[in-house]
N, C-alpha and C positions, 0 to 999 in steps of 0.2 A: 414866736415866731410859726400863725396856724400855718398848714399845709392849702389852707387854700386864699385867705393871701398876703405869697412868695409867690407870682409864675412860674418861679422858680421850681421852687420846687413843686408846682403841676410837671411841670414838663417832662420834670429831671422821672418824676415816680412814675409818669406817665408813660417814658422811655423802657423807664426799665419793666414795666407791667406788658411790650408789647414783648419782650425780650421773653419774660418772664412764656409767654400767649406762644408765640415762637417756634420756645424750647420746647414749652411742651409738643406742641402738635406736631412737628420735626421727633420728638422720641416715639412719637405715636404708632407708626408701622416699624419690622422693621429692614434690621443693615440705616445708616444716615444718606444723604446724598449727595449734591456737591451746596444746595439751600447747608450746609453745613460749617462752612467754610465759614464763609456769608455774614452768619449766627459768632459766630467767635468773633470778628472782629470786628460784629456790633456788642459782642462783651464785654473787648477790651477796649473800644476804647467808654463804654458809659462808666466800668474801672477808673479810667480814667481820668474822669471825667467825678467821681464823685471822690479820690484821693484829693484834685481839685478843691471842689467843696470842700473838703476835709480837711485842708489845711491848715495850721496854725496861724490862728489871728490874731494883733494883740484887742485884752478885751474878751478873751472865746476862751469859754473853757472848758465843755464840752460840749458834746453833736447838736448839733442845736435840734427837736423837740422832733422834727416832720420826718429825718436820718432815718427814725426804723420805722417809715415807712418801707419807704424800698427796701429796709437788711431787710422786716419778710417775706418780703419778696424772692428775694436771692433764697435762703434763707429754703424756704417751703418751695422752690423749684427746685431748689439741687436735692430734699427729701422723694417730691414725685417722680423725678433723676434719677434715685439712685434706686426706690423700687420697684422700678418699671412700673407703677399708675399708669400713668398713659399710655403704655403700649392695653399696656391686658383693662381695663376697662375703655378705649372707646373695640378690643377686640372681641370685647366679653356684647358691646352691645354689639357687635356684627355677629356674632358666633353666627346666634340660625341662621342669617342671609349666608354667610358664608360655608356653615350647610349645608342646607339648599344647592349651593353654585353646586361647589364640590361631589356632589351625589350624581346630577344631573351630566358632567363633566362625558361630554365621549370622545373620542379620536378623531373630526374632525373638529371642534367643539373650535372656533368665533369668537371667545365673548370678552377681548380685550373692547378697552377703554371702554366698561360696563362699567356701575356703580352695582357691589356689593355689600348691601351694608354704612357701611365709612370709610366703605373704600375703594379703591378704581381699581381693578382688579387685568391688570397689563395680561404676556404672556400665562400661558393656559394649556397643560400640560396630564389628559389621562394617566398612572402606568399605577405597574404592577400590589394591587388594593385598594384604591385611592385613587389620586388626584393635587397635582402642586400648581399653584399658580399663586404669577406673580404680584406683590403691591404697590401702590406707586408710592412717594411721597412727594411733593412740590414739584420736585424737578427730580433730577435723569442722579439716583444712585451709580455710585462706585464701583457698585457688585448689583447681583442682583440676588436680590431678598423678597422673599410671599413667604405662603403657610401654606403647611403641606397637610392631607386631614391625608390619616392613612389608619380607618378603620381593622381592617383583618390582618394589620401582624405587625411590629417590632423593627422598621430599618436595621438591616445586616451591620455588620461595621463593618466590610469594605463603601455600606454607604455613609462616608464622611459628611457629611455639607445637607444633614438633619440634626436638627439641634431639641429634646423633644423642648415642647415645649404646655400640654395642657391637655390632660384625655387622647385621644385619638390624635390632636395635631403639632402638627412641629415646621419648627422656623427652618426656612431651603432657605440655601443657597446657593446663587451655583457655580457651583463647581469647589472644593474644598478645595 
């Protein structure tokens, strides 16, 4: 039973692939959005479907060969999310644009809603020694998250809403 000859196999593998792509996109920005709740439900529905498809049946001793493709997709997604590869890759592709923007932020900046690299920038603020700005995912986030560019100093211990990310970059959360 090959993947291309079985419409159910093709549909299920496509659904797993879509879930993987949506998950990788969601975790490529700091923080999680409300969209993540829908993704969890989608993954749960896929897990239930998978268990039904793999339920023991008379005359079948092993997994159908096509089930290894969704398994590889799921394991690959888990590995990439575990090592934060989507966040680091998207940031690396956007870093030069984000840095140019961060260096140009003024006190009266209205850079909201503009794309900087692969991130849509929301709230922007000039801070001592740099700038911070919210980057959005697909929908609203539970908390405001973004990046802070602070090349001239290290945030003090009372600035608990900054977590070092890379070089002069920090993940910024609105409040502790």
